[in-house]
All heavy atoms as an XYZ file, in Angstrom:
714
protein
N      96.603    115.419     69.304
C      96.389    114.407     70.311
C      95.845    115.092     71.565
O      96.403    116.067     72.033
C      97.705    113.708     70.619
C      97.560    112.552     71.509
S      99.090    111.612     71.467
C      99.204    111.196     73.157
N      94.774    114.550     72.086
C      94.157    115.159     73.264
C      94.383    114.273     74.479
O      94.530    113.056     74.377
C      92.643    115.334     73.061
O      92.064    114.056     72.846
C      92.360    116.228     71.874
N      94.419    114.917     75.605
C      94.595    114.212     76.865
C      93.218    113.904     77.435
O      92.452    114.814     77.755
C      95.395    115.081     77.836
C      95.639    114.499     79.210
C      96.514    113.254     79.099
C      96.294    115.514     80.114
N      92.918    112.614     77.538
C      91.620    112.213     78.105
C      91.792    111.928     79.585
O      92.687    111.179     79.990
C      91.119    110.967     77.390
C      90.706    111.239     75.960
C      90.192    110.035     75.243
N      89.391    109.168     76.077
C      89.085    107.912     75.749
N      89.511    107.402     74.615
N      88.354    107.172     76.544
N      90.928    112.520     80.372
C      91.023    112.387     81.821
C      90.817    110.943     82.262
O      91.524    110.459     83.157
C      90.012    113.304     82.507
C      90.063    113.315     84.030
C      91.428    113.780     84.517
C      88.964    114.181     84.600
N      89.900    110.210     81.635
C      89.645    108.833     82.053
C      90.857    107.941     81.794
O      91.205    107.082     82.613
C      88.399    108.269     81.371
C      88.495    108.277     79.850
O      89.266    109.079     79.296
O      87.781    107.481     79.217
N      91.550    108.154     80.687
C      92.743    107.366     80.382
C      93.867    107.717     81.354
O      94.558    106.835     81.877
C      93.178    107.577     78.913
C      94.498    106.900     78.633
C      92.099    107.091     77.963
N      94.049    108.994     81.603
C      95.078    109.431     82.543
C      94.827    108.863     83.935
O      95.752    108.361     84.586
C      95.135    110.961     82.597
C      96.162    111.555     83.554
C      97.562    111.147     83.152
C      96.020    113.059     83.611
N      93.588    108.898     84.393
C      93.263    108.350     85.715
C      93.470    106.840     85.767
O      93.924    106.308     86.785
C      91.833    108.715     86.101
C      91.595    110.196     86.424
C      90.120    110.448     86.691
C      92.451    110.631     87.597
N      93.158    106.155     84.680
C      93.377    104.713     84.633
C      94.871    104.395     84.723
O      95.286    103.490     85.459
C      92.784    104.120     83.361
N      95.691    105.130     83.990
C      97.141    104.914     84.026
C      97.692    105.213     85.413
O      98.469    104.430     85.969
C      97.836    105.769     82.951
C      97.484    105.251     81.567
C      99.351    105.767     83.151
C      97.925    106.151     80.433
N      97.295    106.331     85.988
C      97.772    106.684     87.326
C      97.281    105.693     88.382
O      98.022    105.344     89.310
C      97.336    108.105     87.684
C      98.002    109.220     86.864
C      97.400    110.573     87.237
C      99.496    109.209     87.058
N      96.042    105.226     88.237
C      95.511    104.239     89.178
C      96.277    102.928     89.111
O      96.581    102.318     90.144
N      96.605    102.470     87.907
C      97.367    101.221     87.776
C      98.796    101.395     88.279
O      99.373    100.475     88.859
C      97.363    100.741     86.323
C      96.004    100.235     85.881
S      95.287     98.994     86.988
C      96.456     97.690     86.856
N      99.366    102.572     88.053
C     100.705    102.838     88.589
C     100.688    102.794     90.114
O     101.577    102.212     90.746
C     101.209    104.186     88.098
N      99.669    103.375     90.712
C      99.546    103.355     92.173
C      99.337    101.935     92.680
O      99.960    101.519     93.670
C      98.395    104.259     92.616
C      98.139    104.318     94.118
C      99.331    104.928     94.839
C      96.873    105.097     94.413
N      98.490    101.167     92.006
C      98.249     99.781     92.422
C      99.535     98.948     92.327
O      99.833     98.154     93.219
C      97.151     99.166     91.559
N     100.295     99.151     91.259
C     101.557     98.431     91.099
C     102.532     98.810     92.206
O     103.176     97.943     92.811
C     102.174     98.739     89.722
O     101.248     98.337     88.717
C     103.487     98.009     89.529
N     102.639    100.093     92.474
C     103.540    100.547     93.531
C     103.129     99.986     94.885
O     103.970     99.501     95.644
C     103.580    102.076     93.586
C     104.397    102.578     94.742
C     105.780    102.556     94.693
C     103.784    103.036     95.904
C     106.538    102.987     95.763
C     104.530    103.473     96.980
C     105.908    103.445     96.906
O     106.650    103.859     97.971
N     101.847    100.024     95.189
C     101.380     99.529     96.488
C     101.613     98.024     96.634
O     101.938     97.555     97.733
C      99.903     99.875     96.691
C      99.608    101.357     96.903
C      98.102    101.592     96.987
C     100.313    101.882     98.141
N     101.457     97.276     95.554
C     101.720     95.832     95.627
C     103.190     95.566     95.938
O     103.522     94.694     96.738
C     101.333     95.156     94.322
S      99.561     95.007     94.095
N     104.069     96.295     95.297
C     105.506     96.082     95.520
C     105.929     96.618     96.883
O     106.629     95.943     97.642
C     106.302     96.737     94.411
C     106.075     96.087     93.063
C     107.036     96.629     92.057
N     108.392     96.291     92.426
C     109.163     95.470     91.739
N     108.711     94.900     90.658
N     110.384     95.219     92.137
N     105.535     97.833     97.201
C     105.939     98.444     98.461
C     105.287     97.749     99.645
O     105.877     97.677    100.730
C     105.590     99.925     98.454
N     104.090     97.226     99.447
C     103.400     96.542    100.542
C     104.159     95.327    101.042
O     104.215     95.059    102.244
N     104.753     94.595    100.138
C     105.543     93.435    100.540
C     106.748     93.832    101.364
O     107.062     93.214    102.390
N     107.436     94.901    100.930
C     108.592     95.373    101.701
C     108.164     95.872    103.074
O     108.823     95.595    104.078
C     109.325     96.483    100.946
C     110.038     96.000     99.717
C     109.698     96.468     98.463
C     111.075     95.079     99.808
C     110.360     96.024     97.330
C     111.741     94.634     98.683
C     111.384     95.116     97.450
O     112.037     94.686     96.333
N     107.070     96.603    103.120
C     106.585     97.124    104.402
C     106.156     95.992    105.322
O     106.430     96.015    106.528
C     105.422     98.085    104.166
N     105.510     94.981    104.755
C     105.057     93.850    105.566
C     106.235     93.090    106.157
O     106.243     92.765    107.350
C     104.195     92.923    104.702
C     103.588     91.722    105.401
C     102.569     92.180    106.434
C     102.929     90.801    104.398
N     107.243     92.825    105.334
C     108.395     92.068    105.838
C     109.287     92.912    106.738
O     110.080     92.373    107.501
C     109.196     91.464    104.694
C     108.551     90.246    104.114
C     108.412     90.101    102.753
C     108.070     89.234    104.930
C     107.811     88.978    102.212
C     107.473     88.111    104.412
C     107.343     87.985    103.047
N     109.177     94.224    106.656
C     109.921     95.068    107.588
C     109.249     95.044    108.964
O     109.905     95.063    109.994
C     109.983     96.489    107.059
C     110.721     97.428    107.990
C     110.800     98.794    107.405
N     112.036     98.877    106.639
C     112.493     99.993    106.112
N     111.817    101.102    106.240
N     113.615    100.013    105.455
N     107.919     94.985    108.974
C     107.175     95.022    110.229
C     107.109     93.654    110.897
O     107.132     93.557    112.123
C     105.766     95.544    109.974
N     107.000     92.598    110.107
C     106.858     91.242    110.646
C     107.917     90.338    110.047
O     108.128     90.344    108.835
C     105.477     90.656    110.295
C     104.332     91.476    110.807
C     103.625     92.315    109.963
C     103.968     91.418    112.136
C     102.578     93.078    110.428
C     102.919     92.175    112.610
C     102.219     93.012    111.759
N     108.543     89.549    110.885
C     109.510     88.575    110.389
C     108.746     87.289    110.085
O     108.099     86.723    110.951
C     110.582     88.318    111.416
C     111.604     87.330    110.930
C     112.927     87.546    111.622
N     113.868     86.587    111.088
C     114.859     86.916    110.299
N     115.018     88.161    109.958
N     115.694     85.999    109.867
N     108.824     86.815    108.826
C     108.100     85.590    108.481
C     108.744     84.377    109.130
O     109.929     84.409    109.496
C     108.220     85.529    106.957
C     109.443     86.302    106.641
C     109.544     87.374    107.685
N     108.005     83.304    109.289
C     108.598     82.077    109.828
C     109.733     81.580    108.928
O     109.789     81.894    107.732
C     107.433     81.083    109.820
C     106.207     81.907    109.705
C     106.593     83.170    109.022
N     110.616     80.796    109.491
C     111.791     80.310    108.759
C     111.386     79.546    107.500
O     112.031     79.677    106.455
C     112.643     79.420    109.664
C     113.886     78.887    109.008
C     114.899     79.985    108.764
N     116.052     79.411    108.082
C     116.679     79.995    107.089
N     116.295     81.170    106.665
N     117.708     79.419    106.524
N     110.319     78.778    107.560
C     109.875     78.021    106.393
C     109.466     78.920    105.242
O     109.727     78.619    104.077
N     108.835     80.046    105.560
C     108.438     80.998    104.521
C     109.680     81.652    103.916
O     109.769     81.833    102.697
C     107.482     82.064    105.099
C     107.213     83.168    104.098
C     106.191     81.416    105.556
N     110.656     81.994    104.738
C     111.896     82.581    104.226
C     112.596     81.627    103.265
O     113.052     82.028    102.199
C     112.833     82.944    105.376
C     112.413     84.162    106.145
C     113.409     84.518    107.234
O     114.460     83.847    107.350
O     113.138     85.484    107.959
N     112.675     80.361    103.638
C     113.324     79.362    102.783
C     112.557     79.202    101.480
O     113.144     79.139    100.396
C     113.452     78.011    103.522
C     113.902     76.911    102.586
C     114.417     78.148    104.687
N     111.233     79.162    101.563
C     110.420     79.026    100.348
C     110.611     80.224     99.429
O     110.718     80.065     98.206
C     108.949     78.867    100.721
N     110.664     81.429     99.982
C     110.851     82.621     99.165
C     112.225     82.660     98.513
O     112.382     83.198     97.412
C     110.623     83.882    100.003
C     109.182     84.148    100.419
C     109.108     85.359    101.343
C     108.296     84.352     99.212
N     113.235     82.085     99.171
C     114.569     82.043     98.575
C     114.603     81.129     97.351
O     115.377     81.361     96.425
C     115.596     81.571     99.598
C     115.881     82.586    100.668
C     116.791     82.042    101.752
O     117.091     80.858    101.791
N     117.240     82.918    102.635
N     113.778     80.101     97.330
C     113.780     79.150     96.225
C     112.705     79.441     95.182
O     112.563     78.695     94.222
C     113.596     77.729     96.766
C     114.738     77.283     97.618
N     115.981     77.029     97.103
C     114.841     77.072     98.946
C     116.799     76.669     98.080
N     116.127     76.691     99.207
N     111.970     80.518     95.335
C     110.862     80.812     94.446
C     111.251     81.236     93.030
O     110.550     80.874     92.077
C     109.974     81.887     95.090
C     108.558     81.989     94.596
C     107.841     80.653     94.757
C     107.818     83.060     95.359
N     112.332     81.965     92.791
C     112.635     82.403     91.422
C     112.795     81.252     90.423
O     112.349     81.363     89.284
C     113.940     83.187     91.564
C     113.903     83.688     92.963
C     113.240     82.603     93.757
N     113.397     80.158     90.820
C     113.571     79.018     89.916
C     112.247     78.442     89.431
O     112.028     78.309     88.222
N     111.328     78.087     90.325
C     110.038     77.570     89.872
C     109.229     78.562     89.047
O     108.530     78.168     88.110
C     109.307     77.234     91.181
C     110.392     76.965     92.159
C     111.507     77.892     91.765
N     109.333     79.854     89.356
C     108.619     80.845     88.557
C     109.185     80.871     87.138
O     108.446     80.919     86.158
C     108.683     82.236     89.214
C     107.831     82.249     90.476
C     108.214     83.322     88.252
C     107.943     83.511     91.289
N     110.504     80.818     87.022
C     111.133     80.790     85.700
C     110.692     79.552     84.921
O     110.345     79.642     83.739
C     112.657     80.815     85.846
C     113.374     80.734     84.538
C     113.416     81.817     83.693
C     113.993     79.565     84.154
C     114.075     81.745     82.480
C     114.651     79.471     82.944
C     114.695     80.574     82.105
N     110.672     78.406     85.571
C     110.253     77.166     84.907
C     108.789     77.265     84.481
O     108.420     76.791     83.400
C     110.480     75.954     85.829
C     111.972     75.763     86.086
C     109.872     74.698     85.254
C     112.798     75.507     84.849
N     107.962     77.898     85.306
C     106.548     78.044     84.957
C     106.370     78.885     83.693
O     105.432     78.664     82.929
C     105.787     78.680     86.120
N     107.266     79.836     83.456
C     107.201     80.623     82.221
C     107.775     79.869     81.028
O     107.273     79.969     79.914
C     107.975     81.941     82.373
C     107.234     83.001     83.135
C     107.774     83.561     84.276
C     106.001     83.449     82.713
C     107.104     84.544     84.983
C     105.316     84.426     83.407
C     105.875     84.969     84.537
O     105.212     85.921     85.223
N     108.848     79.123     81.248
C     109.578     78.506     80.141
C     108.952     77.188     79.693
O     108.910     76.893     78.492
C     111.055     78.298     80.545
C     111.798     77.467     79.533
C     111.731     79.644     80.711
N     108.470     76.385     80.609
C     107.977     75.042     80.266
C     106.869     75.041     79.215
O     106.927     74.232     78.285
C     107.531     74.310     81.531
N     105.849     75.903     79.293
C     104.827     75.878     78.239
C     105.389     76.205     76.848
O     104.982     75.616     75.851
C     103.819     76.935     78.676
C     103.992     77.047     80.148
C     105.449     76.806     80.385
N     106.338     77.134     76.788
C     106.941     77.472     75.495
C     107.743     76.299     74.947
O     107.700     76.006     73.750
C     107.825     78.699     75.629
N     108.469     75.621     75.827
C     109.226     74.442     75.383
C     108.288     73.332     74.941
O     108.522     72.671     73.926
C     110.134     73.935     76.507
C     111.308     74.826     76.879
C     112.068     74.214     78.041
C     112.213     75.058     75.698
N     107.230     73.104     75.691
C     106.276     72.052     75.345
C     105.598     72.341     74.012
O     105.323     71.426     73.229
C     105.230     71.901     76.448
N     105.362     73.611     73.716
C     104.743     73.964     72.438
C     105.667     73.645     71.268
O     105.197     73.338     70.177
C     104.382     75.449     72.426
N     106.970     73.696     71.500
C     107.932     73.392     70.446
C     108.187     71.895     70.306
O     108.765     71.451     69.317
C     109.261     74.102     70.706
C     109.175     75.600     70.608
C     108.831     76.056     69.202
O     109.326     75.521     68.220
N     107.966     77.043     69.116
N     107.822     71.134     71.336
C     108.029     69.690     71.286
C     109.463     69.312     71.598
O     110.162     70.008     72.326
N     109.919     68.224     71.010
C     111.259     67.696     71.303
C     112.351     68.677     70.906
O     113.369     68.793     71.601
C     111.455     66.365     70.589
N     112.153     69.410     69.811
C     113.192     70.349     69.399
C     113.345     71.489     70.406
O     114.444     72.002     70.607
C     112.939     70.874     67.992
C     111.735     71.754     67.845
C     111.577     72.210     66.402
C     110.348     73.089     66.276
N     110.153     73.565     64.934
N     112.266     71.879     71.073
C     112.361     72.900     72.110
C     113.170     72.428     73.304
O     114.018     73.155     73.817
N     112.927     71.204     73.732
C     113.688     70.660     74.858
C     115.143     70.427     74.476
O     116.055     70.627     75.283
C     113.030     69.384     75.374
C     111.752     69.652     76.121
C     110.529     69.419     75.528
C     111.771     70.173     77.401
C     109.346     69.676     76.193
C     110.597     70.441     78.092
C     109.379     70.194     77.480
N     115.397     70.023     73.223
C     116.778     69.835     72.768
C     117.508     71.182     72.722
O     118.676     71.275     73.132
C     116.785     69.170     71.401
N     116.830     72.212     72.256
C     117.444     73.542     72.226
C     117.699     74.045     73.647
O     118.727     74.683     73.903
C     116.560     74.515     71.461
N     116.806     73.754     74.565
C     117.018     74.138     75.961
C     118.241     73.425     76.534
O     119.013     74.018     77.289
C     115.785     73.827     76.793
N     118.429     72.175     76.155
C     119.616     71.441     76.602
C     120.882     72.088     76.041
O     121.909     72.164     76.739
C     119.523     69.982     76.170
N     120.815     72.556     74.805
C     121.965     73.254     74.216
C     122.262     74.533     75.004
O     123.426     74.829     75.315
C     121.707     73.569     72.724
C     122.762     74.512     72.171
C     121.652     72.291     71.907
N     121.218     75.277     75.349
C     121.402     76.505     76.127
C     122.073     76.202     77.459
O     123.030     76.876     77.848
C     120.055     77.227     76.359
C     120.198     78.353     77.365
C     119.508     77.749     75.055
N     121.596     75.191     78.155
C     122.173     74.835     79.454
C     123.628     74.413     79.293
O     124.502     74.810     80.080
C     121.334     73.729     80.134
C     122.038     73.189     81.361
C     119.958     74.273     80.498
N     123.916     73.609     78.270
C     125.291     73.150     78.055
C     126.234     74.305     77.733
O     127.343     74.389     78.289
C     125.317     72.114     76.931
N     125.798     75.206     76.861
C     126.654     76.344     76.503
C     126.847     77.269     77.697
O     127.949     77.759     77.948
C     126.074     77.100     75.285
C     126.819     78.404     75.040
C     126.125     76.221     74.051
N     125.788     77.500     78.462
C     125.910     78.348     79.651
C     126.865     77.732     80.664
O     127.692     78.423     81.248
C     124.538     78.593     80.279
C     124.564     79.436     81.529
C     125.038     80.856     81.314
O     124.863     81.426     80.257
N     125.654     81.428     82.326
N     126.753     76.425     80.859
C     127.639     75.752     81.817
C     129.083     75.784     81.345
O     130.004     75.934     82.156
C     127.182     74.310     82.020
N     129.290     75.657     80.049
C     130.654     75.614     79.522
C     131.304     76.994     79.455
O     132.486     77.136     79.757
C     130.650     74.981     78.131
N     130.527     78.005     79.062
C     131.128     79.321     78.826
C     130.846     80.346     79.909
O     131.554     81.347     80.000
C     130.619     79.911     77.492
O     129.210     80.164     77.593
C     130.907     78.980     76.330
N     129.787     80.141     80.686
C     129.333     81.135     81.678
C     129.054     82.481     81.019
O     129.244     83.540     81.610
C     130.355     81.317     82.800
C     130.696     80.075     83.554
C     129.665     79.806     84.610
N     130.110     78.744     85.487
C     129.387     77.692     85.774
N     128.176     77.580     85.257
N     129.821     76.765     86.574
N     128.602     82.431     79.765
C     128.318     83.634     78.994
C     126.867     83.571     78.544
O     126.506     82.746     77.708
C     129.266     83.699     77.790
C     129.099     84.978     77.001
O     128.026     85.566     76.960
N     130.172     85.408     76.360
N     126.051     84.460     79.095
C     124.625     84.442     78.806
C     124.335     84.741     77.338
O     123.476     84.110     76.727
C     123.885     85.437     79.707
C     122.365     85.464     79.582
C     121.768     84.099     79.908
C     121.781     86.530     80.473
N     125.069     85.691     76.756
C     124.847     86.026     75.351
C     125.159     84.826     74.451
O     124.427     84.551     73.493
C     125.690     87.232     74.949
N     126.220     84.109     74.755
C     126.566     82.925     73.967
C     125.501     81.845     74.118
O     125.135     81.176     73.146
C     127.925     82.384     74.395
N     124.990     81.678     75.323
C     123.956     80.667     75.553
C     122.671     81.011     74.801
O     122.050     80.141     74.192
C     123.678     80.536     77.055
N     122.289     82.284     74.832
C     121.083     82.697     74.103
C     121.279     82.512     72.608
O     120.408     81.994     71.907
C     120.717     84.153     74.440
C     120.254     84.256     75.895
C     119.647     84.690     73.498
C     120.091     85.670     76.391
N     122.431     82.927     72.107
C     122.730     82.754     70.681
C     122.724     81.292     70.268
O     122.187     80.928     69.213
N     123.313     80.446     71.113
C     123.316     79.010     70.812
C     121.905     78.444     70.830
O     121.567     77.595     70.000
C     124.202     78.275     71.819
N     121.081     78.893     71.749
C     119.699     78.419     71.804
C     118.901     78.821     70.582
O     118.149     78.020     70.028
N     119.072     80.054     70.148
C     118.379     80.522     68.946
C     118.858     79.738     67.729
O     118.056     79.295     66.892
C     118.584     82.038     68.754
C     118.094     82.500     67.391
C     117.892     82.815     69.863
N     120.164     79.548     67.633
C     120.719     78.789     66.510
C     120.229     77.337     66.552
O     119.910     76.745     65.504
C     122.238     78.831     66.536
N     120.161     76.766     67.742
C     119.727     75.373     67.868
C     118.274     75.207     67.470
O     117.928     74.272     66.731
C     119.950     74.885     69.307
N     117.400     76.099     67.914
C     115.989     75.957     67.557
C     115.798     76.169     66.066
O     114.963     75.506     65.433
C     115.085     76.897     68.404
C     113.635     76.437     68.378
C     115.148     78.309     67.949
C     113.343     75.232     69.193
N     116.601     77.038     65.458
C     116.561     77.242     64.020
C     117.031     75.983     63.296
O     116.374     75.504     62.360
C     117.417     78.441     63.626
C     117.535     78.627     62.152
C     116.600     79.151     61.311
C     118.648     78.285     61.348
N     117.081     79.156     60.026
C     118.335     78.631     60.021
C     119.908     77.734     61.617
C     119.209     78.430     58.973
C     120.781     77.530     60.581
C     120.435     77.874     59.270
N     118.164     75.438     63.737
C     118.704     74.234     63.085
C     117.772     73.043     63.271
O     117.562     72.278     62.320
C     120.086     73.913     63.663
N     117.222     72.887     64.463
C     116.289     71.759     64.679
C     115.028     71.940     63.852
O     114.409     70.975     63.445
C     115.957     71.626     66.162
C     117.132     71.255     67.021
C     117.219     71.698     68.335
C     118.168     70.462     66.540
C     118.279     71.360     69.128
C     119.244     70.124     67.325
C     119.313     70.584     68.625
N     114.637     73.185     63.586
C     113.485     73.439     62.741
C     113.746     73.065     61.298
O     112.832     72.641     60.579
N     114.994     73.190     60.866
C     115.344     72.782     59.494
C     115.308     71.272     59.339
O     114.936     70.759     58.287
C     116.744     73.302     59.138
C     116.895     74.800     58.969
C     118.345     75.139     58.658
C     115.999     75.318     57.872
N     115.705     70.556     60.417
C     115.766     69.099     60.368
C     114.372     68.497     60.458
O     114.037     67.553     59.729
C     116.664     68.556     61.499
C     116.624     67.055     61.571
C     118.084     69.053     61.329
N     113.561     69.029     61.363
C     112.241     68.443     61.602
C     111.206     68.875     60.636
O     111.171     69.763     59.943
C     111.777     68.759     63.019
């Protein structure tokens, strides 16, 4: 296996770009305090981002995907155990696939 300079530079360049994107946000918010509305919006951002990732996958599965998601939410609410909720969701999508 040989080390190619162009591949190494590409990897290092992307690592630097990733670091600068992450560190830049911290540096920016350390230097400038955002308006209160921006702070509130950033506090609520993880939920919508998660939904943006999950909704297309659920929609691709149709009704059984949404039913399995309801099972996950119910098990998580009842047990407060993430592993149990994931297991129940996998089992539910499998079982709904057998029925449909």
